[in-house]
Kinemage of the C-alpha trace (Angstrom):
@kinemage 1
@onewidth
@group {chain A} dominant
@subgroup {mainchain}
@vectorlist {calphas} color= white
{ca met a 1} P 112.973 113.435 44.290
{ca ser a 2} L 114.936 113.240 47.429
{ca arg a 3} L 117.854 110.960 48.225
{ca lys a 4} L 115.730 108.776 50.528
{ca lys a 5} L 113.411 108.074 47.858
{ca ile a 6} L 115.939 107.379 45.292
{ca tyr a 7} L 117.636 104.861 47.913
{ca phe a 8} L 114.386 103.378 48.637
{ca ser a 9} L 113.530 102.740 44.846
{ca ile a 10} L 116.930 101.166 44.630
{ca leu a 11} L 116.449 98.810 47.474
{ca ile a 12} L 112.998 97.751 46.386
{ca gly a 13} L 114.305 97.251 42.884
{ca ala a 14} L 117.167 95.076 44.178
{ca leu a 15} L 114.900 93.023 46.345
{ca val a 16} L 112.467 92.472 43.240
{ca leu a 17} L 115.401 91.244 41.186
{ca val a 18} L 116.624 89.011 44.094
{ca ala a 19} L 112.826 87.691 44.401
{ca ala a 20} L 112.565 87.065 40.711
{ca ala a 21} L 115.960 85.276 40.588
{ca phe a 22} L 114.705 82.809 43.285
{ca leu a 23} L 111.369 82.469 41.769
{ca ala a 24} L 112.469 82.066 38.098
{ca asn a 25} L 115.418 79.818 39.248
{ca ile a 26} L 117.860 82.121 37.134
{ca lys a 27} L 120.766 80.036 37.799
{ca pro a 28} L 123.753 82.681 37.516
{ca leu a 29} L 121.943 85.057 39.935
{ca val a 30} L 120.948 82.306 42.369
{ca val a 31} L 124.660 81.135 42.476
{ca thr a 32} L 126.118 84.586 42.751
{ca leu a 33} L 123.709 85.327 45.631
{ca gly a 34} L 124.645 82.094 47.228
{ca val a 35} L 128.287 82.935 46.864
{ca met a 36} L 127.598 86.353 48.355
{ca lys a 37} L 125.807 84.677 51.244
{ca gly a 38} L 128.800 82.709 51.895
{ca met a 39} L 131.268 85.880 51.897
{ca ala a 40} L 128.843 87.554 54.322
{ca asn a 41} L 130.712 85.911 57.139
{ca glu a 42} L 134.116 87.549 56.178
{ca trp a 43} L 134.586 90.316 58.928
{ca gln a 44} L 137.523 91.869 56.824
{ca val a 45} L 135.110 92.886 54.038
{ca trp a 46} L 132.626 94.240 56.612
{ca ala a 47} L 135.448 96.329 58.429
{ca ala a 48} L 136.727 97.804 55.338
{ca ala a 49} L 133.183 98.687 53.898
{ca ile a 50} L 132.097 100.534 57.114
{ca phe a 51} L 135.653 102.138 57.497
{ca cys a 52} L 135.374 103.487 53.956
{ca ala a 53} L 131.723 104.399 53.927
{ca phe a 54} L 132.556 106.757 56.969
{ca val a 55} L 135.791 107.904 56.113
{ca phe a 56} L 134.982 108.978 52.525
{ca ser a 57} L 131.471 110.113 53.141
{ca lys a 58} L 132.266 113.718 52.263
{ca tyr a 59} L 133.794 113.096 48.913
{ca lys a 60} L 132.089 114.567 45.990
{ca his a 61} L 132.141 111.419 43.717
{ca tyr a 62} L 131.325 109.241 46.583
{ca trp a 63} L 130.277 106.140 44.846
{ca ile a 64} L 133.113 106.169 42.271
{ca val a 65} L 135.421 106.272 45.363
{ca met a 66} L 133.597 103.410 46.950
{ca leu a 67} L 133.571 101.370 43.767
{ca val a 68} L 137.510 101.748 43.681
{ca cys a 69} L 137.673 101.029 47.396
{ca ala a 70} L 135.477 97.806 46.701
{ca leu a 71} L 137.506 96.582 43.924
{ca val a 72} L 140.978 97.335 45.911
{ca thr a 73} L 139.823 95.662 48.914
{ca ser a 74} L 138.627 92.554 47.224
{ca leu a 75} L 141.832 92.338 45.216
{ca val a 76} L 143.917 92.642 48.261
{ca tyr a 77} L 141.643 90.042 50.138
{ca gln a 78} L 141.887 87.747 47.538
{ca ile a 79} L 145.649 87.901 47.008
{ca tyr a 80} L 147.024 88.058 50.611
{ca leu a 81} L 144.414 86.038 52.628
{ca phe a 82} L 143.273 83.268 50.142
{ca thr a 83} L 145.721 82.632 47.515
{ca pro a 84} L 149.420 81.772 48.196
{ca leu a 85} L 150.316 82.400 44.655
{ca ile a 86} L 149.427 85.356 42.593
{ca lys a 87} L 146.181 83.677 41.191
{ca val a 88} L 143.285 86.078 41.001
{ca asp a 89} L 139.757 84.931 40.379
{ca phe a 90} L 137.843 87.556 38.557
{ca tyr a 91} L 134.390 86.209 39.546
{ca thr a 92} L 135.321 86.032 43.058
{ca ile a 93} L 136.780 89.519 43.150
{ca cys a 94} L 133.702 90.847 41.520
{ca val a 95} L 131.142 89.159 43.913
{ca arg a 96} L 133.240 90.160 46.808
{ca ser a 97} L 133.134 93.889 45.343
{ca leu a 98} L 129.350 93.676 44.941
{ca leu a 99} L 128.868 92.636 48.533
{ca phe a 100} L 131.027 95.466 49.533
{ca met a 101} L 128.847 97.908 47.697
{ca cys a 102} L 125.709 96.467 49.134
{ca ile a 103} L 127.191 96.907 52.732
{ca val a 104} L 128.068 100.493 51.739
{ca phe a 105} L 124.659 101.046 50.275
{ca gly a 106} L 123.078 99.776 53.491
{ca ile a 107} L 125.189 101.938 55.698
{ca asp a 108} L 124.470 104.980 53.476
{ca tyr a 109} L 120.724 104.206 53.504
{ca leu a 110} L 120.535 103.810 57.344
{ca arg a 111} L 122.508 107.117 57.724
{ca leu a 112} L 119.844 108.991 55.529
{ca val a 113} L 116.943 107.299 57.367
{ca phe a 114} L 118.258 108.380 60.778
{ca lys a 115} L 119.457 111.627 60.005
{ca arg a 116} L 117.480 114.606 61.314
């Protein structure tokens, strides 16, 4: 199976999960998706995701590096921009990391689609 087909299958699976969450009104998933929608306006997360996706694109363990980048970016964003004290909200960090990974996945999938 090619990478394009694998990425497309993951994308379809994620869209089915999102649709099922809204149709079945699964509160934890609906709330998490709402929080992610609110975080989608944060340009710092987008800039970091785009930067990491292109800089680390040639690494052997690409998705592990992206996961570490997502967690570090989310932690730094949470500590330095939102919280004057060292108070870290684990849920927010995880949701922002998930948004980061979704952005990276989208960039990587578009790169695969438009590659010659």
